[in-house]
CHARMM internal coordinates of N, CA and C (Angstrom, degrees):
IC EDIT
DIST 1 N 1 CA 1.4525
DIST 1 CA 1 C 1.5128
ANGL 1 N 1 CA 1 C 108.36
DIST 1 C 2 N 1.3035
ANGL 1 CA 1 C 2 N 116.53
DIHE 1 N 1 CA 1 C 2 N 130.88
DIST 2 N 2 CA 1.4415
ANGL 1 C 2 N 2 CA 120.40
DIHE 1 CA 1 C 2 N 2 CA 179.28
DIST 2 CA 2 C 1.5187
ANGL 2 N 2 CA 2 C 109.86
DIHE 1 C 2 N 2 CA 2 C -100.69
DIST 2 C 3 N 1.3206
ANGL 2 CA 2 C 3 N 114.44
DIHE 2 N 2 CA 2 C 3 N 146.22
DIST 3 N 3 CA 1.4663
ANGL 2 C 3 N 3 CA 118.15
DIHE 2 CA 2 C 3 N 3 CA 177.26
DIST 3 CA 3 C 1.5300
ANGL 3 N 3 CA 3 C 107.23
DIHE 2 C 3 N 3 CA 3 C -103.64
DIST 3 C 4 N 1.3097
ANGL 3 CA 3 C 4 N 114.98
DIHE 3 N 3 CA 3 C 4 N 147.61
DIST 4 N 4 CA 1.4483
ANGL 3 C 4 N 4 CA 118.86
DIHE 3 CA 3 C 4 N 4 CA -179.73
DIST 4 CA 4 C 1.5191
ANGL 4 N 4 CA 4 C 109.32
DIHE 3 C 4 N 4 CA 4 C -108.95
DIST 4 C 5 N 1.3133
ANGL 4 CA 4 C 5 N 115.58
DIHE 4 N 4 CA 4 C 5 N 157.99
DIST 5 N 5 CA 1.4502
ANGL 4 C 5 N 5 CA 122.21
DIHE 4 CA 4 C 5 N 5 CA 177.95
DIST 5 CA 5 C 1.5303
ANGL 5 N 5 CA 5 C 109.44
DIHE 4 C 5 N 5 CA 5 C -70.08
DIST 5 C 6 N 1.3168
ANGL 5 CA 5 C 6 N 119.16
DIHE 5 N 5 CA 5 C 6 N 151.35
DIST 6 N 6 CA 1.4732
ANGL 5 C 6 N 6 CA 121.55
DIHE 5 CA 5 C 6 N 6 CA -178.19
DIST 6 CA 6 C 1.5471
ANGL 6 N 6 CA 6 C 115.34
DIHE 5 C 6 N 6 CA 6 C -56.03
DIST 6 C 7 N 1.3198
ANGL 6 CA 6 C 7 N 118.98
DIHE 6 N 6 CA 6 C 7 N -34.55
DIST 7 N 7 CA 1.4626
ANGL 6 C 7 N 7 CA 121.44
DIHE 6 CA 6 C 7 N 7 CA -178.72
DIST 7 CA 7 C 1.5142
ANGL 7 N 7 CA 7 C 113.95
DIHE 6 C 7 N 7 CA 7 C -91.35
DIST 7 C 8 N 1.3156
ANGL 7 CA 7 C 8 N 118.37
DIHE 7 N 7 CA 7 C 8 N -1.28
DIST 8 N 8 CA 1.4492
ANGL 7 C 8 N 8 CA 122.54
DIHE 7 CA 7 C 8 N 8 CA -174.12
DIST 8 CA 8 C 1.5386
ANGL 8 N 8 CA 8 C 111.44
DIHE 7 C 8 N 8 CA 8 C -82.83
DIST 8 C 9 N 1.3464
ANGL 8 CA 8 C 9 N 118.41
DIHE 8 N 8 CA 8 C 9 N 135.02
DIST 9 N 9 CA 1.4662
ANGL 8 C 9 N 9 CA 120.02
DIHE 8 CA 8 C 9 N 9 CA -178.57
DIST 9 CA 9 C 1.5463
ANGL 9 N 9 CA 9 C 110.02
DIHE 8 C 9 N 9 CA 9 C -69.58
DIST 9 C 10 N 1.3360
ANGL 9 CA 9 C 10 N 115.21
DIHE 9 N 9 CA 9 C 10 N 157.88
DIST 10 N 10 CA 1.4513
ANGL 9 C 10 N 10 CA 120.63
DIHE 9 CA 9 C 10 N 10 CA 178.34
DIST 10 CA 10 C 1.5215
ANGL 10 N 10 CA 10 C 110.73
DIHE 9 C 10 N 10 CA 10 C -72.40
DIST 10 C 11 N 1.3080
ANGL 10 CA 10 C 11 N 116.37
DIHE 10 N 10 CA 10 C 11 N 153.06
DIST 11 N 11 CA 1.4649
ANGL 10 C 11 N 11 CA 120.70
DIHE 10 CA 10 C 11 N 11 CA -176.16
DIST 11 CA 11 C 1.5477
ANGL 11 N 11 CA 11 C 110.41
DIHE 10 C 11 N 11 CA 11 C -113.85
DIST 11 C 12 N 1.3228
ANGL 11 CA 11 C 12 N 118.88
DIHE 11 N 11 CA 11 C 12 N 33.25
DIST 12 N 12 CA 1.4536
ANGL 11 C 12 N 12 CA 120.60
DIHE 11 CA 11 C 12 N 12 CA -178.90
DIST 12 CA 12 C 1.5355
ANGL 12 N 12 CA 12 C 113.12
DIHE 11 C 12 N 12 CA 12 C -100.21
DIST 12 C 13 N 1.2966
ANGL 12 CA 12 C 13 N 117.40
DIHE 12 N 12 CA 12 C 13 N 25.26
DIST 13 N 13 CA 1.4527
ANGL 12 C 13 N 13 CA 121.43
DIHE 12 CA 12 C 13 N 13 CA -178.48
DIST 13 CA 13 C 1.5025
ANGL 13 N 13 CA 13 C 112.60
DIHE 12 C 13 N 13 CA 13 C -102.02
DIST 13 C 14 N 1.2825
ANGL 13 CA 13 C 14 N 116.80
DIHE 13 N 13 CA 13 C 14 N 54.85
DIST 14 N 14 CA 1.4705
ANGL 13 C 14 N 14 CA 122.64
DIHE 13 CA 13 C 14 N 14 CA 179.94
DIST 14 CA 14 C 1.5168
ANGL 14 N 14 CA 14 C 109.77
DIHE 13 C 14 N 14 CA 14 C -85.12
DIST 14 C 15 N 1.3065
ANGL 14 CA 14 C 15 N 117.72
DIHE 14 N 14 CA 14 C 15 N 140.90
DIST 15 N 15 CA 1.4893
ANGL 14 C 15 N 15 CA 119.57
DIHE 14 CA 14 C 15 N 15 CA 176.61
DIST 15 CA 15 C 1.5253
ANGL 15 N 15 CA 15 C 112.45
DIHE 14 C 15 N 15 CA 15 C -64.11
DIST 15 C 16 N 1.3309
ANGL 15 CA 15 C 16 N 117.15
DIHE 15 N 15 CA 15 C 16 N -21.44
DIST 16 N 16 CA 1.4608
ANGL 15 C 16 N 16 CA 121.12
DIHE 15 CA 15 C 16 N 16 CA 178.66
DIST 16 CA 16 C 1.5376
ANGL 16 N 16 CA 16 C 110.70
DIHE 15 C 16 N 16 CA 16 C -63.19
DIST 16 C 17 N 1.3129
ANGL 16 CA 16 C 17 N 118.29
DIHE 16 N 16 CA 16 C 17 N -24.82
DIST 17 N 17 CA 1.4652
ANGL 16 C 17 N 17 CA 121.04
DIHE 16 CA 16 C 17 N 17 CA -179.80
DIST 17 CA 17 C 1.5304
ANGL 17 N 17 CA 17 C 112.76
DIHE 16 C 17 N 17 CA 17 C -62.48
DIST 17 C 18 N 1.3401
ANGL 17 CA 17 C 18 N 117.05
DIHE 17 N 17 CA 17 C 18 N -24.38
DIST 18 N 18 CA 1.4534
ANGL 17 C 18 N 18 CA 120.36
DIHE 17 CA 17 C 18 N 18 CA 177.62
DIST 18 CA 18 C 1.5163
ANGL 18 N 18 CA 18 C 113.13
DIHE 17 C 18 N 18 CA 18 C -65.23
DIST 18 C 19 N 1.3197
ANGL 18 CA 18 C 19 N 116.48
DIHE 18 N 18 CA 18 C 19 N -20.62
DIST 19 N 19 CA 1.4586
ANGL 18 C 19 N 19 CA 119.94
DIHE 18 CA 18 C 19 N 19 CA 178.39
DIST 19 CA 19 C 1.5341
ANGL 19 N 19 CA 19 C 110.61
DIHE 18 C 19 N 19 CA 19 C -66.27
DIST 19 C 20 N 1.3256
ANGL 19 CA 19 C 20 N 117.63
DIHE 19 N 19 CA 19 C 20 N -21.87
DIST 20 N 20 CA 1.4691
ANGL 19 C 20 N 20 CA 120.90
DIHE 19 CA 19 C 20 N 20 CA -179.87
DIST 20 CA 20 C 1.5146
ANGL 20 N 20 CA 20 C 112.79
DIHE 19 C 20 N 20 CA 20 C -72.38
DIST 20 C 21 N 1.3216
ANGL 20 CA 20 C 21 N 117.60
DIHE 20 N 20 CA 20 C 21 N -11.14
DIST 21 N 21 CA 1.4704
ANGL 20 C 21 N 21 CA 121.38
DIHE 20 CA 20 C 21 N 21 CA 176.68
DIST 21 CA 21 C 1.5492
ANGL 21 N 21 CA 21 C 109.87
DIHE 20 C 21 N 21 CA 21 C -71.95
DIST 21 C 22 N 1.3049
ANGL 21 CA 21 C 22 N 117.27
DIHE 21 N 21 CA 21 C 22 N -29.91
DIST 22 N 22 CA 1.4623
ANGL 21 C 22 N 22 CA 121.65
DIHE 21 CA 21 C 22 N 22 CA -176.60
DIST 22 CA 22 C 1.5382
ANGL 22 N 22 CA 22 C 112.32
DIHE 21 C 22 N 22 CA 22 C -59.05
DIST 22 C 23 N 1.3556
ANGL 22 CA 22 C 23 N 121.00
DIHE 22 N 22 CA 22 C 23 N -49.73
DIST 23 N 23 CA 1.4431
ANGL 22 C 23 N 23 CA 117.84
DIHE 22 CA 22 C 23 N 23 CA -179.76
DIST 23 CA 23 C 1.5289
ANGL 23 N 23 CA 23 C 114.29
DIHE 22 C 23 N 23 CA 23 C -68.29
DIST 23 C 24 N 1.2964
ANGL 23 CA 23 C 24 N 117.12
DIHE 23 N 23 CA 23 C 24 N -16.00
DIST 24 N 24 CA 1.4839
ANGL 23 C 24 N 24 CA 120.34
DIHE 23 CA 23 C 24 N 24 CA 176.47
DIST 24 CA 24 C 1.5143
ANGL 24 N 24 CA 24 C 110.25
DIHE 23 C 24 N 24 CA 24 C -85.23
DIST 24 C 25 N 1.3151
ANGL 24 CA 24 C 25 N 117.34
DIHE 24 N 24 CA 24 C 25 N -45.87
DIST 25 N 25 CA 1.4596
ANGL 24 C 25 N 25 CA 122.13
DIHE 24 CA 24 C 25 N 25 CA -175.58
DIST 25 CA 25 C 1.5247
ANGL 25 N 25 CA 25 C 113.94
DIHE 24 C 25 N 25 CA 25 C -75.72
DIST 25 C 26 N 1.3148
ANGL 25 CA 25 C 26 N 116.50
DIHE 25 N 25 CA 25 C 26 N -33.33
DIST 26 N 26 CA 1.4548
ANGL 25 C 26 N 26 CA 120.72
DIHE 25 CA 25 C 26 N 26 CA -176.23
DIST 26 CA 26 C 1.5335
ANGL 26 N 26 CA 26 C 113.95
DIHE 25 C 26 N 26 CA 26 C -58.76
DIST 26 C 27 N 1.3578
ANGL 26 CA 26 C 27 N 118.78
DIHE 26 N 26 CA 26 C 27 N -50.24
DIST 27 N 27 CA 1.4650
ANGL 26 C 27 N 27 CA 118.48
DIHE 26 CA 26 C 27 N 27 CA 179.51
DIST 27 CA 27 C 1.5392
ANGL 27 N 27 CA 27 C 113.60
DIHE 26 C 27 N 27 CA 27 C -69.44
DIST 27 C 28 N 1.3121
ANGL 27 CA 27 C 28 N 118.09
DIHE 27 N 27 CA 27 C 28 N -15.08
DIST 28 N 28 CA 1.4536
ANGL 27 C 28 N 28 CA 119.76
DIHE 27 CA 27 C 28 N 28 CA 178.66
DIST 28 CA 28 C 1.5462
ANGL 28 N 28 CA 28 C 112.58
DIHE 27 C 28 N 28 CA 28 C -81.57
DIST 28 C 29 N 1.3207
ANGL 28 CA 28 C 29 N 116.95
DIHE 28 N 28 CA 28 C 29 N -9.31
DIST 29 N 29 CA 1.4611
ANGL 28 C 29 N 29 CA 121.85
DIHE 28 CA 28 C 29 N 29 CA 179.44
DIST 29 CA 29 C 1.5480
ANGL 29 N 29 CA 29 C 107.45
DIHE 28 C 29 N 29 CA 29 C -87.69
DIST 29 C 30 N 1.3347
ANGL 29 CA 29 C 30 N 114.87
DIHE 29 N 29 CA 29 C 30 N 86.65
DIST 30 N 30 CA 1.4759
ANGL 29 C 30 N 30 CA 119.04
DIHE 29 CA 29 C 30 N 30 CA -173.91
DIST 30 CA 30 C 1.5088
ANGL 30 N 30 CA 30 C 114.99
DIHE 29 C 30 N 30 CA 30 C -65.35
DIST 30 C 31 N 1.3045
ANGL 30 CA 30 C 31 N 117.95
DIHE 30 N 30 CA 30 C 31 N -22.08
DIST 31 N 31 CA 1.4467
ANGL 30 C 31 N 31 CA 119.66
DIHE 30 CA 30 C 31 N 31 CA 179.47
DIST 31 CA 31 C 1.5138
ANGL 31 N 31 CA 31 C 111.99
DIHE 30 C 31 N 31 CA 31 C -65.06
DIST 31 C 32 N 1.3227
ANGL 31 CA 31 C 32 N 117.79
DIHE 31 N 31 CA 31 C 32 N -19.33
DIST 32 N 32 CA 1.4664
ANGL 31 C 32 N 32 CA 120.73
DIHE 31 CA 31 C 32 N 32 CA 178.72
DIST 32 CA 32 C 1.5365
ANGL 32 N 32 CA 32 C 112.60
DIHE 31 C 32 N 32 CA 32 C -68.75
DIST 32 C 33 N 1.3138
ANGL 32 CA 32 C 33 N 117.81
DIHE 32 N 32 CA 32 C 33 N -35.21
DIST 33 N 33 CA 1.4605
ANGL 32 C 33 N 33 CA 119.04
DIHE 32 CA 32 C 33 N 33 CA -173.92
DIST 33 CA 33 C 1.5332
ANGL 33 N 33 CA 33 C 112.52
DIHE 32 C 33 N 33 CA 33 C -126.95
DIST 33 C 34 N 1.3080
ANGL 33 CA 33 C 34 N 117.65
DIHE 33 N 33 CA 33 C 34 N 26.48
DIST 34 N 34 CA 1.4431
ANGL 33 C 34 N 34 CA 122.15
DIHE 33 CA 33 C 34 N 34 CA 178.02
DIST 34 CA 34 C 1.5165
ANGL 34 N 34 CA 34 C 110.81
DIHE 33 C 34 N 34 CA 34 C -90.30
DIST 34 C 35 N 1.3364
ANGL 34 CA 34 C 35 N 115.04
DIHE 34 N 34 CA 34 C 35 N 57.57
DIST 35 N 35 CA 1.4562
ANGL 34 C 35 N 35 CA 120.39
DIHE 34 CA 34 C 35 N 35 CA -179.54
DIST 35 CA 35 C 1.5444
ANGL 35 N 35 CA 35 C 109.93
DIHE 34 C 35 N 35 CA 35 C -156.27
DIST 35 C 36 N 1.3105
ANGL 35 CA 35 C 36 N 115.14
DIHE 35 N 35 CA 35 C 36 N 158.25
DIST 36 N 36 CA 1.4740
ANGL 35 C 36 N 36 CA 120.13
DIHE 35 CA 35 C 36 N 36 CA 177.49
DIST 36 CA 36 C 1.5178
ANGL 36 N 36 CA 36 C 110.16
DIHE 35 C 36 N 36 CA 36 C -91.63
DIST 36 C 37 N 1.2854
ANGL 36 CA 36 C 37 N 117.09
DIHE 36 N 36 CA 36 C 37 N -31.28
DIST 37 N 37 CA 1.4613
ANGL 36 C 37 N 37 CA 122.35
DIHE 36 CA 36 C 37 N 37 CA -178.73
DIST 37 CA 37 C 1.5211
ANGL 37 N 37 CA 37 C 108.68
DIHE 36 C 37 N 37 CA 37 C -104.91
DIST 37 C 38 N 1.2677
ANGL 37 CA 37 C 38 N 120.78
DIHE 37 N 37 CA 37 C 38 N 151.04
DIST 38 N 38 CA 1.4369
ANGL 37 C 38 N 38 CA 130.80
DIHE 37 CA 37 C 38 N 38 CA 1.61
DIST 38 CA 38 C 1.5269
ANGL 38 N 38 CA 38 C 110.53
DIHE 37 C 38 N 38 CA 38 C -79.40
DIST 38 C 39 N 1.2984
ANGL 38 CA 38 C 39 N 114.26
DIHE 38 N 38 CA 38 C 39 N 163.12
DIST 39 N 39 CA 1.4734
ANGL 38 C 39 N 39 CA 120.34
DIHE 38 CA 38 C 39 N 39 CA 178.54
DIST 39 CA 39 C 1.5455
ANGL 39 N 39 CA 39 C 107.53
DIHE 38 C 39 N 39 CA 39 C -111.41
DIST 39 C 40 N 1.2982
ANGL 39 CA 39 C 40 N 115.02
DIHE 39 N 39 CA 39 C 40 N 143.82
DIST 40 N 40 CA 1.4625
ANGL 39 C 40 N 40 CA 121.42
DIHE 39 CA 39 C 40 N 40 CA 177.69
DIST 40 CA 40 C 1.5354
ANGL 40 N 40 CA 40 C 106.82
DIHE 39 C 40 N 40 CA 40 C -125.82
DIST 40 C 41 N 1.3283
ANGL 40 CA 40 C 41 N 115.64
DIHE 40 N 40 CA 40 C 41 N 116.00
DIST 41 N 41 CA 1.4852
ANGL 40 C 41 N 41 CA 122.31
DIHE 40 CA 40 C 41 N 41 CA -176.48
DIST 41 CA 41 C 1.5325
ANGL 41 N 41 CA 41 C 112.17
DIHE 40 C 41 N 41 CA 41 C 55.39
DIST 41 C 42 N 1.3471
ANGL 41 CA 41 C 42 N 116.26
DIHE 41 N 41 CA 41 C 42 N 34.16
DIST 42 N 42 CA 1.4327
ANGL 41 C 42 N 42 CA 121.35
DIHE 41 CA 41 C 42 N 42 CA 178.32
DIST 42 CA 42 C 1.5220
ANGL 42 N 42 CA 42 C 115.27
DIHE 41 C 42 N 42 CA 42 C 86.56
DIST 42 C 43 N 1.3210
ANGL 42 CA 42 C 43 N 117.33
DIHE 42 N 42 CA 42 C 43 N -7.59
DIST 43 N 43 CA 1.4697
ANGL 42 C 43 N 43 CA 120.33
DIHE 42 CA 42 C 43 N 43 CA -179.45
DIST 43 CA 43 C 1.5388
ANGL 43 N 43 CA 43 C 109.22
DIHE 42 C 43 N 43 CA 43 C -94.55
DIST 43 C 44 N 1.3250
ANGL 43 CA 43 C 44 N 118.35
DIHE 43 N 43 CA 43 C 44 N 138.11
DIST 44 N 44 CA 1.4458
ANGL 43 C 44 N 44 CA 121.89
DIHE 43 CA 43 C 44 N 44 CA 178.40
DIST 44 CA 44 C 1.5355
ANGL 44 N 44 CA 44 C 112.30
DIHE 43 C 44 N 44 CA 44 C -66.73
DIST 44 C 45 N 1.3013
ANGL 44 CA 44 C 45 N 114.65
DIHE 44 N 44 CA 44 C 45 N 163.75
DIST 45 N 45 CA 1.4704
ANGL 44 C 45 N 45 CA 122.28
DIHE 44 CA 44 C 45 N 45 CA -178.05
DIST 45 CA 45 C 1.5382
ANGL 45 N 45 CA 45 C 112.07
DIHE 44 C 45 N 45 CA 45 C -51.13
DIST 45 C 46 N 1.3129
ANGL 45 CA 45 C 46 N 117.91
DIHE 45 N 45 CA 45 C 46 N -42.22
DIST 46 N 46 CA 1.4502
ANGL 45 C 46 N 46 CA 122.32
DIHE 45 CA 45 C 46 N 46 CA -175.63
DIST 46 CA 46 C 1.5401
ANGL 46 N 46 CA 46 C 111.81
DIHE 45 C 46 N 46 CA 46 C -55.62
DIST 46 C 47 N 1.3393
ANGL 46 CA 46 C 47 N 116.90
DIHE 46 N 46 CA 46 C 47 N -44.19
DIST 47 N 47 CA 1.4533
ANGL 46 C 47 N 47 CA 119.29
DIHE 46 CA 46 C 47 N 47 CA -173.62
DIST 47 CA 47 C 1.5131
ANGL 47 N 47 CA 47 C 112.34
DIHE 46 C 47 N 47 CA 47 C -74.21
DIST 47 C 48 N 1.3297
ANGL 47 CA 47 C 48 N 120.00
DIHE 47 N 47 CA 47 C 48 N -43.66
DIST 48 N 48 CA 1.4370
ANGL 47 C 48 N 48 CA 118.18
DIHE 47 CA 47 C 48 N 48 CA -179.16
DIST 48 CA 48 C 1.5226
ANGL 48 N 48 CA 48 C 111.26
DIHE 47 C 48 N 48 CA 48 C -77.79
DIST 48 C 49 N 1.2785
ANGL 48 CA 48 C 49 N 119.12
DIHE 48 N 48 CA 48 C 49 N -20.63
DIST 49 N 49 CA 1.4663
ANGL 48 C 49 N 49 CA 120.33
DIHE 48 CA 48 C 49 N 49 CA 175.16
DIST 49 CA 49 C 1.5302
ANGL 49 N 49 CA 49 C 110.33
DIHE 48 C 49 N 49 CA 49 C -73.04
DIST 49 C 50 N 1.3252
ANGL 49 CA 49 C 50 N 117.69
DIHE 49 N 49 CA 49 C 50 N -32.09
DIST 50 N 50 CA 1.4616
ANGL 49 C 50 N 50 CA 119.71
DIHE 49 CA 49 C 50 N 50 CA 174.74
DIST 50 CA 50 C 1.5286
ANGL 50 N 50 CA 50 C 110.75
DIHE 49 C 50 N 50 CA 50 C -63.56
DIST 50 C 51 N 1.2924
ANGL 50 CA 50 C 51 N 117.89
DIHE 50 N 50 CA 50 C 51 N -39.37
DIST 51 N 51 CA 1.4844
ANGL 50 C 51 N 51 CA 121.85
DIHE 50 CA 50 C 51 N 51 CA 175.34
DIST 51 CA 51 C 1.5186
ANGL 51 N 51 CA 51 C 109.65
DIHE 50 C 51 N 51 CA 51 C -64.18
DIST 51 C 52 N 1.3127
ANGL 51 CA 51 C 52 N 117.24
DIHE 51 N 51 CA 51 C 52 N -39.01
DIST 52 N 52 CA 1.4710
ANGL 51 C 52 N 52 CA 121.20
DIHE 51 CA 51 C 52 N 52 CA 178.00
DIST 52 CA 52 C 1.5246
ANGL 52 N 52 CA 52 C 109.85
DIHE 51 C 52 N 52 CA 52 C -64.22
DIST 52 C 53 N 1.3329
ANGL 52 CA 52 C 53 N 117.81
DIHE 52 N 52 CA 52 C 53 N -39.04
DIST 53 N 53 CA 1.4753
ANGL 52 C 53 N 53 CA 120.67
DIHE 52 CA 52 C 53 N 53 CA 178.00
DIST 53 CA 53 C 1.5065
ANGL 53 N 53 CA 53 C 111.17
DIHE 52 C 53 N 53 CA 53 C -61.78
DIST 53 C 54 N 1.3224
ANGL 53 CA 53 C 54 N 117.51
DIHE 53 N 53 CA 53 C 54 N -37.68
DIST 54 N 54 CA 1.4619
ANGL 53 C 54 N 54 CA 121.44
DIHE 53 CA 53 C 54 N 54 CA 176.84
DIST 54 CA 54 C 1.5279
ANGL 54 N 54 CA 54 C 109.85
DIHE 53 C 54 N 54 CA 54 C -62.13
DIST 54 C 55 N 1.3324
ANGL 54 CA 54 C 55 N 116.15
DIHE 54 N 54 CA 54 C 55 N -46.19
DIST 55 N 55 CA 1.4804
ANGL 54 C 55 N 55 CA 120.52
DIHE 54 CA 54 C 55 N 55 CA 179.40
DIST 55 CA 55 C 1.5288
ANGL 55 N 55 CA 55 C 110.73
DIHE 54 C 55 N 55 CA 55 C -62.39
DIST 55 C 56 N 1.3320
ANGL 55 CA 55 C 56 N 118.81
DIHE 55 N 55 CA 55 C 56 N -39.36
DIST 56 N 56 CA 1.4718
ANGL 55 C 56 N 56 CA 121.14
DIHE 55 CA 55 C 56 N 56 CA 177.70
DIST 56 CA 56 C 1.5237
ANGL 56 N 56 CA 56 C 110.17
DIHE 55 C 56 N 56 CA 56 C -64.68
DIST 56 C 57 N 1.3130
ANGL 56 CA 56 C 57 N 117.36
DIHE 56 N 56 CA 56 C 57 N -40.42
DIST 57 N 57 CA 1.4693
ANGL 56 C 57 N 57 CA 121.13
DIHE 56 CA 56 C 57 N 57 CA 178.55
DIST 57 CA 57 C 1.5298
ANGL 57 N 57 CA 57 C 112.78
DIHE 56 C 57 N 57 CA 57 C -64.44
DIST 57 C 58 N 1.3148
ANGL 57 CA 57 C 58 N 116.39
DIHE 57 N 57 CA 57 C 58 N -41.25
DIST 58 N 58 CA 1.4631
ANGL 57 C 58 N 58 CA 120.91
DIHE 57 CA 57 C 58 N 58 CA 177.89
DIST 58 CA 58 C 1.5361
ANGL 58 N 58 CA 58 C 109.83
DIHE 57 C 58 N 58 CA 58 C -65.34
DIST 58 C 59 N 1.3318
ANGL 58 CA 58 C 59 N 115.76
DIHE 58 N 58 CA 58 C 59 N -44.59
DIST 59 N 59 CA 1.4570
ANGL 58 C 59 N 59 CA 119.65
DIHE 58 CA 58 C 59 N 59 CA -179.64
DIST 59 CA 59 C 1.5224
ANGL 59 N 59 CA 59 C 112.20
DIHE 58 C 59 N 59 CA 59 C -63.65
DIST 59 C 60 N 1.3292
ANGL 59 CA 59 C 60 N 117.86
DIHE 59 N 59 CA 59 C 60 N -44.56
DIST 60 N 60 CA 1.4552
ANGL 59 C 60 N 60 CA 121.24
DIHE 59 CA 59 C 60 N 60 CA 179.25
DIST 60 CA 60 C 1.5356
ANGL 60 N 60 CA 60 C 111.28
DIHE 59 C 60 N 60 CA 60 C -64.17
DIST 60 C 61 N 1.2954
ANGL 60 CA 60 C 61 N 117.28
DIHE 60 N 60 CA 60 C 61 N -43.65
DIST 61 N 61 CA 1.4648
ANGL 60 C 61 N 61 CA 121.52
DIHE 60 CA 60 C 61 N 61 CA 178.44
DIST 61 CA 61 C 1.5000
ANGL 61 N 61 CA 61 C 111.29
DIHE 60 C 61 N 61 CA 61 C -62.15
DIST 61 C 62 N 1.3238
ANGL 61 CA 61 C 62 N 117.20
DIHE 61 N 61 CA 61 C 62 N -42.10
DIST 62 N 62 CA 1.4722
ANGL 61 C 62 N 62 CA 121.29
DIHE 61 CA 61 C 62 N 62 CA 179.42
DIST 62 CA 62 C 1.5329
ANGL 62 N 62 CA 62 C 110.64
DIHE 61 C 62 N 62 CA 62 C -64.75
DIST 62 C 63 N 1.3245
ANGL 62 CA 62 C 63 N 116.83
DIHE 62 N 62 CA 62 C 63 N -44.61
DIST 63 N 63 CA 1.4692
ANGL 62 C 63 N 63 CA 120.04
DIHE 62 CA 62 C 63 N 63 CA 179.16
DIST 63 CA 63 C 1.5241
ANGL 63 N 63 CA 63 C 112.08
DIHE 62 C 63 N 63 CA 63 C -61.52
DIST 63 C 64 N 1.3227
ANGL 63 CA 63 C 64 N 116.17
DIHE 63 N 63 CA 63 C 64 N -46.20
DIST 64 N 64 CA 1.4592
ANGL 63 C 64 N 64 CA 120.67
DIHE 63 CA 63 C 64 N 64 CA -179.53
DIST 64 CA 64 C 1.5309
ANGL 64 N 64 CA 64 C 110.82
DIHE 63 C 64 N 64 CA 64 C -63.54
DIST 64 C 65 N 1.3311
ANGL 64 CA 64 C 65 N 116.81
DIHE 64 N 64 CA 64 C 65 N -41.97
DIST 65 N 65 CA 1.4434
ANGL 64 C 65 N 65 CA 120.13
DIHE 64 CA 64 C 65 N 65 CA 178.77
DIST 65 CA 65 C 1.5193
ANGL 65 N 65 CA 65 C 112.19
DIHE 64 C 65 N 65 CA 65 C -61.35
DIST 65 C 66 N 1.3308
ANGL 65 CA 65 C 66 N 115.62
DIHE 65 N 65 CA 65 C 66 N -46.63
DIST 66 N 66 CA 1.4692
ANGL 65 C 66 N 66 CA 119.10
DIHE 65 CA 65 C 66 N 66 CA -177.70
DIST 66 CA 66 C 1.5429
ANGL 66 N 66 CA 66 C 112.74
DIHE 65 C 66 N 66 CA 66 C -69.83
DIST 66 C 67 N 1.3103
ANGL 66 CA 66 C 67 N 117.22
DIHE 66 N 66 CA 66 C 67 N -32.90
DIST 67 N 67 CA 1.4609
ANGL 66 C 67 N 67 CA 119.94
DIHE 66 CA 66 C 67 N 67 CA -177.63
DIST 67 CA 67 C 1.5188
ANGL 67 N 67 CA 67 C 112.59
DIHE 66 C 67 N 67 CA 67 C -81.63
DIST 67 C 68 N 1.3345
ANGL 67 CA 67 C 68 N 118.42
DIHE 67 N 67 CA 67 C 68 N -20.16
DIST 68 N 68 CA 1.4649
ANGL 67 C 68 N 68 CA 119.32
DIHE 67 CA 67 C 68 N 68 CA -176.22
DIST 68 CA 68 C 1.5270
ANGL 68 N 68 CA 68 C 115.03
DIHE 67 C 68 N 68 CA 68 C -109.63
DIST 68 C 69 N 1.2897
ANGL 68 CA 68 C 69 N 118.50
DIHE 68 N 68 CA 68 C 69 N -1.27
DIST 69 N 69 CA 1.4695
ANGL 68 C 69 N 69 CA 117.78
DIHE 68 CA 68 C 69 N 69 CA -179.67
DIST 69 CA 69 C 1.5032
ANGL 69 N 69 CA 69 C 113.39
DIHE 68 C 69 N 69 CA 69 C -83.29
END
COOR INIT
IC SEED 1 N 1 CA 1 C
IC BUILD
């Protein structure tokens, strides 16, 4: 971990941070999962799409972490 001087600006303004908006905005788009069909293994679209949103969030967080450290 590096320490910064008191008058030095922060360096957390990476464009990669914008990728973190995707896991927030994607589940808010209700038109994506406002249906009963298609079904996957008997589960409606809503349930397996929620699992996909978790995977997208993990992937985006991992990419941002690796690209900005």
